[in-house]
PALO-112308 format. One line per 3 residues: for each residue x, y, z of C-alpha. Coordinates in pm, 1 decimal. Last residue first. Layout:
! residues N
X:Y:Z ~ ...
! end
This chain:
! residues 467
-1884.6:414.4:3099.0 ~ -1560.1:228.5:3025.5 ~ -1631.1:279.4:2654.1
-1611.2:650.5:2730.2 ~ -1253.1:611.2:2857.2 ~ -1154.2:414.4:2547.3
-1289.7:688.3:2318.4 ~ -1112.2:953.8:2524.8 ~ -781.0:771.2:2502.7
-825.7:731.5:2126.7 ~ -908.6:1098.6:2072.5 ~ -635.8:1226.9:2301.2
-372.1:1018.2:2121.9 ~ -491.9:1144.5:1783.9 ~ -478.2:1501.4:1920.0
-110.6:1459.4:2011.6 ~ -35.5:1328.2:1662.4 ~ -227.8:1625.7:1521.7
6.7:1852.5:1717.1 ~ 317.2:1669.9:1590.9 ~ 236.9:1664.2:1220.1
418.9:1349.0:1110.4 ~ 676.0:1325.8:836.4 ~ 807.7:1129.2:538.4
1080.2:1330.2:367.4 ~ 1132.5:1077.4:85.1 ~ 825.4:874.4:-6.1
643.7:575.4:135.5 ~ 430.3:806.7:353.4 ~ 447.2:1164.6:230.3
297.1:1314.2:546.4 ~ 163.1:1612.8:348.9 ~ -193.6:1481.5:309.3
-217.4:1403.7:683.9 ~ -109.3:1103.6:891.5 ~ -210.2:957.4:1225.3
-553.4:855.3:1105.5 ~ -818.7:613.4:1226.8 ~ -971.9:310.6:1067.2
-1253.4:174.3:1287.1 ~ -1362.4:-185.9:1239.6 ~ -1672.5:-286.7:1442.6
-1644.6:-653.5:1525.8 ~ -1917.1:-905.7:1451.2 ~ -1761.2:-1040.1:1131.4
-1426.0:-1116.8:1295.4 ~ -1248.1:-1345.1:1046.8 ~ -1417.6:-1189.0:743.3
-1396.4:-825.8:854.9 ~ -1034.4:-863.7:964.6 ~ -951.6:-1027.1:632.4
-1119.7:-738.3:451.1 ~ -902.7:-496.8:649.0 ~ -596.3:-695.5:535.8
-614.4:-534.7:194.2 ~ -545.4:-182.7:322.1 ~ -600.9:1.7:-1.9
-541.7:360.5:-107.9 ~ -787.5:608.7:-243.5 ~ -926.3:677.0:101.0
-1283.8:763.1:182.5 ~ -1369.5:1023.2:438.0 ~ -1633.8:1066.2:704.2
-1501.8:1402.3:825.1 ~ -1454.3:1502.5:1187.1 ~ -1634.0:1802.9:1340.1
-1387.8:2048.8:1487.6 ~ -1233.1:2081.9:1835.5 ~ -958.9:1835.5:1750.0
-989.5:1603.6:2048.7 ~ -1362.3:1660.5:2097.3 ~ -1441.8:1594.3:1731.7
-1224.6:1282.4:1725.0 ~ -1395.3:1155.4:2040.8 ~ -1740.1:1206.8:1890.6
-1647.3:1023.7:1571.9 ~ -1509.2:740.7:1787.2 ~ -1834.4:718.6:1979.1
-2029.2:707.8:1653.2 ~ -1810.4:421.2:1539.3 ~ -1880.1:229.4:1859.7
-2252.6:305.3:1832.8 ~ -2273.6:193.6:1463.6 ~ -2422.9:490.6:1276.5
-2078.5:541.6:1119.9 ~ -2129.0:237.3:891.9 ~ -1804.0:114.1:746.0
-1663.2:51.9:400.7 ~ -1395.3:-183.5:261.9 ~ -1267.4:-293.0:-75.2
-1131.1:-650.7:-104.1 ~ -761.9:-716.9:-171.8 ~ -616.2:-939.3:-444.3
-242.1:-999.6:-492.5 ~ -83.8:-1108.1:-822.9 ~ -259.6:-1230.6:-1131.1
-79.3:-1319.7:-1457.2 ~ -154.7:-1185.6:-1806.9 ~ 29.0:-1319.2:-2111.0
8.1:-1146.9:-2450.0 ~ 184.0:-1294.4:-2750.4 ~ 244.1:-1052.1:-3037.3
-29.6:-1029.6:-3300.3 ~ 43.1:-675.4:-3411.9 ~ 38.2:-542.2:-3055.5
-267.0:-323.9:-3102.8 ~ -432.4:-591.3:-3319.0 ~ -401.0:-855.3:-3044.8
-579.0:-632.8:-2793.5 ~ -835.6:-890.9:-2681.0 ~ -595.0:-1043.7:-2428.4
-568.7:-710.6:-2248.9 ~ -944.1:-661.7:-2222.2 ~ -1009.7:-1018.7:-2109.9
-739.6:-988.1:-1840.2 ~ -887.2:-660.3:-1716.7 ~ -1235.9:-810.6:-1689.8
-1102.9:-1123.8:-1522.2 ~ -911.1:-911.7:-1274.3 ~ -1219.3:-705.7:-1191.9
-1428.6:-1016.3:-1133.4 ~ -1169.2:-1146.1:-887.0 ~ -1136.9:-808.1:-714.1
-1512.7:-754.9:-662.5 ~ -1638.0:-397.0:-676.2 ~ -1883.1:-279.0:-406.1
-1640.8:-25.6:-257.0 ~ -1406.9:120.3:-518.9 ~ -1132.7:-74.4:-690.5
-761.4:4.3:-729.8 ~ -574.8:-170.0:-1012.4 ~ -193.0:-195.4:-992.6
-10.0:-316.2:-1301.8 ~ 331.9:-471.1:-1339.2 ~ 483.3:-456.6:-1687.4
678.8:-710.2:-1891.7 ~ 879.1:-676.5:-2212.6 ~ 974.6:-941.1:-2464.6
1204.5:-1001.1:-2765.2 ~ 1391.4:-670.1:-2722.4 ~ 1525.3:-544.4:-3055.3
1887.0:-466.1:-2986.1 ~ 2098.6:-159.4:-3045.7 ~ 2214.4:-154.1:-2681.9
2077.4:-26.8:-2351.6 ~ 2268.4:-64.3:-2025.7 ~ 2257.0:300.5:-1908.0
1908.4:343.6:-2050.9 ~ 1787.4:51.0:-1846.8 ~ 1685.0:-268.1:-2020.7
1315.3:-351.5:-1987.7 ~ 1107.1:-489.0:-1702.2 ~ 836.6:-229.7:-1633.2
697.1:-118.2:-1300.1 ~ 403.0:61.8:-1141.5 ~ 162.0:73.7:-1433.9
-151.2:234.3:-1288.3 ~ -522.8:162.0:-1309.4 ~ -768.2:353.2:-1088.7
-1125.4:225.4:-1055.1 ~ -1385.3:482.2:-940.7 ~ -1494.2:503.9:-580.3
-1228.4:686.1:-371.3 ~ -1018.4:906.7:-596.3 ~ -1237.6:955.2:-898.5
-1539.7:988.9:-667.0 ~ -1368.5:1250.1:-454.3 ~ -1254.3:1440.3:-764.3
-1617.2:1476.8:-880.3 ~ -1683.6:1348.5:-1231.8 ~ -1450.1:1249.4:-1512.4
-1108.8:1092.3:-1546.2 ~ -755.7:1226.6:-1538.6 ~ -653.9:1563.9:-1398.1
-498.4:1800.0:-1653.2 ~ -126.4:1861.9:-1596.0 ~ 23.6:2203.6:-1669.3
5.3:2321.4:-1307.6 ~ 205.2:2021.7:-1189.6 ~ 24.5:1797.1:-939.6
181.2:1804.3:-592.2 ~ -67.3:1552.9:-454.3 ~ -199.3:1765.5:-165.7
-181.9:2086.8:-371.3 ~ -365.0:1936.2:-665.1 ~ -625.4:1778.2:-434.5
-686.6:2111.7:-264.4 ~ -725.1:2288.5:-602.7 ~ -964.9:2019.1:-718.6
-1192.8:2053.2:-420.4 ~ -1268.0:1723.6:-247.3 ~ -1642.4:1723.9:-172.3
-1790.1:1462.8:63.0 ~ -2095.7:1251.4:-17.0 ~ -1904.0:1020.8:-246.9
-2085.0:807.3:-502.5 ~ -2126.1:429.1:-531.6 ~ -2075.8:131.5:-764.7
-1793.6:253.3:-989.4 ~ -1754.1:84.7:-1329.6 ~ -1492.9:-171.3:-1422.2
-1689.6:-406.4:-1649.7 ~ -1544.2:-278.6:-1974.9 ~ -1186.3:-155.3:-1938.2
-1141.5:207.5:-2046.3 ~ -1013.5:351.4:-1713.0 ~ -1055.8:726.7:-1730.6
-765.5:933.3:-1870.9 ~ -985.7:1169.4:-2064.6 ~ -885.9:1018.9:-2403.1
-964.5:668.7:-2276.7 ~ -743.4:451.4:-2056.1 ~ -619.0:91.8:-2069.4
-551.6:90.0:-2443.2 ~ -223.8:286.8:-2404.0 ~ -78.1:-5.3:-2204.7
-100.2:-223.2:-2511.5 ~ 73.4:28.0:-2730.8 ~ 348.6:59.8:-2470.9
385.6:-316.9:-2462.4 ~ 430.1:-310.4:-2839.8 ~ 694.4:-39.9:-2816.8
882.1:-233.1:-2546.2 ~ 845.1:-559.7:-2736.0 ~ 1041.7:-425.8:-3033.8
867.0:-371.1:-3365.4 ~ 961.6:-605.6:-3647.6 ~ 950.8:-509.3:-4019.7
1156.7:-200.7:-3938.4 ~ 1444.5:-331.5:-3730.1 ~ 1604.2:-664.0:-3843.6
1966.6:-590.7:-3930.4 ~ 1995.1:-254.7:-3759.6 ~ 1800.6:-357.9:-3448.5
2018.4:-665.9:-3396.1 ~ 1813.2:-954.6:-3257.6 ~ 1686.6:-1075.7:-2919.5
1538.8:-1423.6:-2899.5 ~ 1203.1:-1603.1:-2946.7 ~ 1056.8:-1282.3:-3080.1
736.2:-1076.4:-3012.6 ~ 651.2:-1140.8:-2647.8 ~ 427.9:-901.3:-2444.6
402.1:-974.0:-2072.9 ~ 133.0:-846.6:-1835.1 ~ 181.1:-856.8:-1461.4
-40.9:-856.2:-1155.2 ~ -217.8:-635.9:-906.9 ~ -573.0:-618.3:-781.3
-664.7:-387.8:-495.0 ~ -971.9:-274.8:-303.5 ~ -1043.3:87.5:-236.3
-1101.2:196.8:118.5 ~ -1410.1:344.3:283.2 ~ -1503.5:499.1:615.4
-1171.4:653.8:709.3 ~ -1252.4:852.9:1020.2 ~ -1130.6:1205.6:968.0
-970.5:1483.5:1166.6 ~ -914.6:1844.5:1048.2 ~ -625.2:2033.2:1201.6
-379.8:1931.1:932.0 ~ -602.8:1788.9:659.8 ~ -854.6:1507.0:609.7
-679.8:1266.6:844.5 ~ -483.4:972.6:719.4 ~ -472.6:597.5:778.8
-284.0:338.1:978.4 ~ -429.2:330.8:1329.5 ~ -659.4:31.3:1278.4
-899.1:17.8:1577.6 ~ -1082.9:-311.1:1609.6 ~ -1409.1:-320.7:1806.1
-1591.5:-594.6:1990.9 ~ -1282.5:-809.0:2006.3 ~ -1122.4:-1134.5:1901.5
-742.9:-1120.5:1893.6 ~ -626.4:-1381.8:2141.6 ~ -898.0:-1635.2:2039.3
-825.1:-1581.7:1665.8 ~ -456.5:-1658.9:1699.2 ~ -415.3:-1919.4:1427.4
-690.7:-1772.6:1208.3 ~ -560.0:-1416.9:1237.3 ~ -200.6:-1517.6:1173.7
-290.7:-1725.4:869.9 ~ -479.4:-1424.9:728.9 ~ -183.1:-1193.5:789.8
85.9:-1424.0:649.1 ~ 158.3:-1229.2:327.2 ~ 92.1:-885.0:479.7
171.6:-696.2:156.9 ~ 540.0:-622.1:224.2 ~ 460.0:-289.0:388.2
233.0:-474.7:633.4 ~ 499.0:-720.0:742.9 ~ 558.2:-682.9:1113.4
211.0:-640.3:1260.6 ~ 146.5:-485.9:1604.9 ~ -159.0:-650.8:1758.9
-279.7:-517.4:2094.7 ~ -572.1:-654.1:2295.9 ~ -749.4:-438.6:2548.2
-1046.9:-527.2:2772.7 ~ -1214.4:-216.7:2918.6 ~ -1230.0:-233.0:3291.6
-1162.7:134.7:3350.8 ~ -1002.2:70.4:3688.4 ~ -713.2:316.1:3656.8
-940.4:574.5:3494.4 ~ -747.4:897.2:3434.1 ~ -388.3:776.4:3459.3
-464.7:428.9:3316.6 ~ -649.2:588.9:3023.8 ~ -352.6:820.8:2960.5
-117.7:523.6:2947.4 ~ -349.1:334.9:2713.3 ~ -370.3:637.8:2484.5
12.0:668.1:2481.0 ~ 48.5:300.7:2384.4 ~ -213.0:312.6:2110.1
-99.8:644.8:1961.4 ~ 258.9:522.5:1989.0 ~ 197.8:220.0:1770.0
19.7:437.9:1513.9 ~ 313.1:681.5:1515.6 ~ 528.5:384.7:1421.3
318.5:350.7:1108.9 ~ 363.7:517.9:872.8 ~ 408.3:858.0:1037.3
756.5:855.6:1184.6 ~ 821.0:540.8:979.6 ~ 1110.6:692.0:789.2
1192.5:1027.7:946.9 ~ 1059.7:1379.8:989.9 ~ 864.0:1510.0:1290.5
655.4:1816.7:1209.5 ~ 594.5:2147.3:1381.3 ~ 831.5:2332.9:1149.9
1116.1:2091.7:1203.9 ~ 1160.8:1801.0:1445.6 ~ 1404.4:1536.8:1326.6
1364.1:1162.3:1381.8 ~ 1702.0:1023.5:1278.7 ~ 1665.2:726.1:1046.1
1590.1:935.4:734.0 ~ 1862.5:1194.4:804.6 ~ 1699.7:1515.3:695.1
1620.9:1682.6:359.0 ~ 1575.3:1343.9:193.0 ~ 1603.6:1303.0:-186.3
1975.3:1224.0:-166.1 ~ 1887.5:928.1:58.1 ~ 1736.9:749.7:-244.0
1501.2:487.4:-104.2 ~ 1452.8:458.1:274.0 ~ 1280.9:122.6:248.7
917.6:118.7:372.1 ~ 850.4:42.8:735.9 ~ 771.3:-247.5:970.7
615.0:-168.6:1309.4 ~ 249.5:-209.9:1217.6 ~ -62.6:-89.6:1394.6
-369.9:-257.6:1546.5 ~ -558.7:-203.5:1872.6 ~ -817.4:-473.6:1949.9
-1098.8:-366.2:2183.3 ~ -1292.3:-556.8:2449.5 ~ -1623.3:-422.4:2575.0
-1715.5:-400.6:2947.1 ~ -1952.8:-623.6:3148.6 ~ -1702.1:-912.6:3184.1
-1433.2:-678.8:3309.1 ~ -1120.0:-648.6:3101.8 ~ -813.4:-855.0:3026.2
-499.9:-660.3:2924.8 ~ -341.8:-804.1:2612.9 ~ -29.6:-864.5:2412.3
74.7:-930.7:2055.8 ~ 384.5:-857.3:1850.1 ~ 421.2:-961.6:1488.2
744.1:-1088.4:1330.4 ~ 736.2:-1067.0:947.2 ~ 678.5:-1391.2:762.8
914.5:-1684.7:774.7 ~ 1005.0:-1864.5:450.6 ~ 821.2:-2176.1:335.8
701.8:-2032.5:1.5 ~ 346.8:-2008.1:133.9 ~ 466.7:-1794.5:418.1
525.0:-1922.7:769.9 ~ 395.3:-1737.7:1076.6 ~ 603.9:-1541.8:1325.6
488.5:-1443.4:1673.7 ~ 658.8:-1213.1:1923.9 ~ 479.8:-1244.3:2255.5
338.5:-1026.5:2529.4 ~ 124.9:-1244.0:2754.7 ~ 15.6:-946.3:2964.9
22.1:-576.9:2893.8 ~ 155.7:-348.0:3161.7 ~ 269.2:-62.2:2936.6
632.4:-159.9:3000.0 ~ 551.4:-503.7:2855.5 ~ 407.9:-341.8:2541.9
716.3:-125.2:2508.8 ~ 947.8:-426.5:2536.8 ~ 748.5:-607.4:2266.7
786.0:-303.6:2039.6 ~ 1163.9:-300.9:2081.6 ~ 1181.0:-675.3:2013.5
973.4:-634.1:1698.0 ~ 1207.5:-365.6:1569.8 ~ 1514.0:-577.6:1643.1
1360.8:-860.0:1445.4 ~ 1311.9:-628.5:1153.7 ~ 1670.5:-505.6:1189.8
1795.8:-865.4:1186.5 ~ 1594.9:-923.9:872.0 ~ 1831.2:-705.5:669.5
1638.2:-612.5:356.4 ~ 1611.7:-788.5:16.9 ~ 1327.0:-1015.6:136.2
1121.1:-708.8:223.7 ~ 1001.0:-673.1:581.8 ~ 1191.2:-353.7:658.2
1273.6:-264.4:1022.3 ~ 1503.5:33.7:992.0 ~ 1528.5:110.2:1366.9
1601.3:478.1:1439.2 ~ 1233.7:564.5:1396.9 ~ 1157.1:359.9:1706.5
1376.3:578.3:1929.0 ~ 1212.8:893.6:1796.6 ~ 872.0:745.4:1873.7
990.6:684.3:2230.3 ~ 1111.0:1042.3:2253.1 ~ 778.8:1176.8:2125.9
584.5:974.9:2383.2 ~ 829.6:1089.2:2651.8 ~ 756.7:1452.3:2571.3
381.3:1370.9:2556.1 ~ 341.6:1220.0:2904.6 ~ 199.8:1525.0:3076.3
11.7:1630.9:2763.6 ~ -172.4:1296.0:2737.3 ~ -281.4:1311.7:3103.8
-392.6:1675.0:3069.1 ~ -600.3:1594.1:2757.7 ~ -757.1:1295.9:2929.6
-847.7:1503.4:3236.5 ~ -994.3:1784.7:3027.4 ~ -1211.5:1545.8:2823.7
-1323.4:1366.1:3140.7 ~ -1410.4:1697.6:3311.2 ~ -1626.9:1787.5:3014.7
-1786.5:1444.5:3037.5 ~ -1884.0:1472.4:3397.1 ~ -1767.7:1388.5:3748.8
-1427.8:1234.7:3690.0 ~ -1352.6:1101.6:4035.1 ~ -1023.3:1192.0:4204.5
-771.5:907.6:4197.2 ~ -610.8:821.9:4530.7 ~ -902.5:613.9:4652.9
-893.0:393.9:4341.9 ~ -1176.0:402.6:4090.3
! end
């Protein structure tokens, strides 16, 4: 503690001091987030890489301004020989008797999509109704700013905290993190920590914090149905031959039973949720039409977090605008299979592949080809771990209500890589979003007051680690 900094005498004083420090800097925190939103850093091959590089440079400058050492932009090489997304790393060494933490977020964002669906300019952070709208405002440039603002508050309150800090801001998360594992292995010594905070999840609701304690795993891939060796005229040959689109549709229909539950043998949930997710709340959060019956059986929380979920997320067929009276010889669909904790992605893919290949009768003997894509392991955490318990306490103090231990229906495949490369680290997945943030969609937004609370929670957690 320096002579000019008054001592923090008890925990209540610490909470107040952290809150005041965050509040004093919060206008600048929002302005910096606004500046980041203006950069469309997209890691997809079809996007302008110069903007992605610009995004990484802006983040590197912020890390240097925060006093981090050894700030570097690092790019690994993908399997196809092309460069991965530029990541930014930096560190602040700590005292030997204090823990070291790794703070993770990502600076790349989803494409804007159809601008006509946005109510505001997607690259202009716009404050409206207590929310900040813009692409990346929530996912995940807010995560970057939670880390930086928390570090600034920690420095204001405890200049000699002594906690070691390492920061890793990824640049390709929205593209599936293709070089993530390589990056971890090549830079293990610079990233190793006692705890890893992943600021890329969601809270339970506005005003209700959550620590994400489970994530579903992921298997994706494609299935192709082929019925002809070339396209033919539908008038001359239609009738005896069904087109590949119809046959693919018949195949897809075998994936779920009459209730909408996944009907693939071997894909059964391995655990049950302890938290209730009321159906009316889920419907409101997801925007489900009143006429639609929810798919599956059992508690909504289990259907969302623990049961498998199988979706078709793309189909290769002619568009309506370019359609002609032609029997299509083949059609291809991309599937996305989410897996609850305890389920193995490789085993799940083999079960799905076996199911699809066994549906010859449904497609009248047409050829079925199934190809695997990305695999991601499920994740769960133990909140009795002291570092996790400390984060739960910090969340409660920042929000003023008890935090939830919540699962998440989505997947963060790299979390399994973190767990494998750093098996002794406690992984904490925190939230900067809420159910109405609409990440990946038009009108993405961040609840500003919950953003402030997220900064307070992380700063308070870091301060308590300092003892």
